[in-house]
C-alpha positions as CSV (number, residue, x, y, z in Angstrom):
1,X,-18.2,3.2,49.1
2,X,-17.6,-0.4,48.3
3,X,-14.8,-2.5,51.0
4,X,-12.9,-3.0,47.9
5,X,-12.0,0.5,46.6
6,X,-11.6,1.6,50.6
7,X,-9.1,-1.8,50.4
8,X,-7.6,-0.8,47.2
9,X,-7.4,3.0,47.5
10,X,-5.1,1.9,50.9
11,X,-3.0,-0.2,49.9
12,X,-2.3,1.9,47.2
13,X,-2.2,4.6,49.8
14,X,0.3,2.8,52.1
15,X,2.0,1.0,48.3
16,X,2.7,4.9,47.0
17,X,4.0,6.5,51.1
18,X,6.5,3.0,51.3
19,X,7.8,3.6,47.8
20,X,8.1,7.5,48.2
21,X,10.2,6.7,51.4
22,X,12.1,4.4,50.4
23,X,13.3,6.4,47.0
24,X,13.5,8.6,49.7
25,X,16.1,7.0,51.4
26,X,17.6,5.7,48.1
27,X,18.1,8.9,47.1
28,X,20.2,10.7,49.9
29,X,22.4,7.3,50.2
30,X,23.3,7.2,46.4
31,X,24.2,11.4,47.2
32,X,26.0,10.8,50.5
33,X,28.1,7.5,48.6
34,X,28.3,8.3,45.5
35,X,30.4,11.3,46.2
36,X,28.1,14.7,46.4
37,X,26.7,13.7,42.3
38,X,23.4,14.0,41.0
39,X,23.8,11.8,38.8
40,X,25.4,8.8,41.0
41,X,22.7,9.6,43.9
42,X,19.8,8.9,40.4
43,X,22.1,5.3,39.4
44,X,21.3,4.5,43.5
45,X,18.3,5.3,43.2
46,X,17.1,3.9,40.1
47,X,18.3,0.2,40.6
48,X,17.3,0.2,43.7
49,X,13.8,0.9,43.0
50,X,14.4,-1.9,40.6
51,X,15.7,-4.8,43.1
52,X,12.8,-3.6,45.5
53,X,10.1,-4.4,43.0
54,X,11.5,-7.8,42.3
55,X,11.3,-8.8,45.8
56,X,7.9,-8.0,46.4
57,X,7.5,-10.2,43.0
58,X,8.8,-12.8,44.6
59,X,6.7,-12.5,46.8
60,X,3.5,-12.2,45.1
61,X,4.7,-15.4,43.5
62,X,5.0,-17.0,47.1
63,X,2.0,-15.8,47.9
64,X,0.2,-16.4,44.8
65,X,2.2,-20.8,45.5
66,X,1.1,-21.0,48.9
67,X,-2.1,-19.6,48.8
68,X,-4.5,-22.0,50.8
69,X,-1.2,-21.8,54.0
70,X,-1.5,-17.4,54.5
71,X,-5.3,-17.1,54.7
72,X,-5.5,-14.7,57.2
73,X,-7.7,-15.6,60.4
74,X,-11.6,-13.6,60.5
75,X,-10.2,-12.5,63.9
76,X,-6.6,-11.3,63.2
77,X,-5.5,-7.3,62.4
78,X,-5.3,-8.3,58.8
79,X,-9.2,-8.9,58.5
80,X,-9.4,-5.1,60.2
81,X,-7.7,-3.4,58.0
82,X,-8.2,-5.2,55.4
83,X,-11.7,-6.3,54.6
84,X,-11.3,-8.2,51.5
85,X,-8.3,-7.9,50.3
86,X,-4.9,-10.7,51.0
87,X,-1.9,-10.5,51.8
88,X,-1.3,-11.3,48.0
89,X,-3.1,-8.7,46.4
90,X,-1.9,-6.0,48.8
91,X,1.3,-6.9,48.3
92,X,0.7,-7.0,44.5
93,X,-0.2,-3.9,44.6
94,X,2.5,-2.6,46.7
95,X,5.1,-3.8,43.7
96,X,3.5,-2.1,41.1
97,X,3.7,1.3,43.0
98,X,7.8,0.0,43.4
99,X,7.1,-0.5,39.5
100,X,6.2,2.7,38.4
101,X,8.6,4.7,41.2
102,X,11.8,2.7,38.8
103,X,9.7,3.3,35.9
104,X,9.9,6.9,36.9
105,X,13.9,6.6,38.3
106,X,14.5,5.1,35.4
107,X,13.1,7.7,33.0
108,X,15.1,10.6,34.6
109,X,17.9,8.7,34.6
110,X,18.0,8.4,30.6
111,X,17.3,12.1,30.8
112,X,20.3,12.8,32.2
113,X,22.5,10.5,30.1
114,X,21.6,12.4,26.7
């Protein structure tokens, strides 16, 4: 397995785990704040996932704009974990996992609205 594949799979695993943790927190917060109704919890979950995905995409665009200034050093802890990928690539993979989580939340929301 190449270094790129290892880096990509680790970033994807990191994105999926962080998306699941954020989903759990958003759903639980929506359930508690929404009067213990599942529909309110799904609404908060869907909205929160879209907001987090949007913020992550803004960070990714910032790494693209300032590409020359955001290069990790060869001795940094970043290079110990990610041999090939840079900051923007890893944030992009995490953002895609949050977008997929928002799509799942939106699908559940639409199925409940029927």
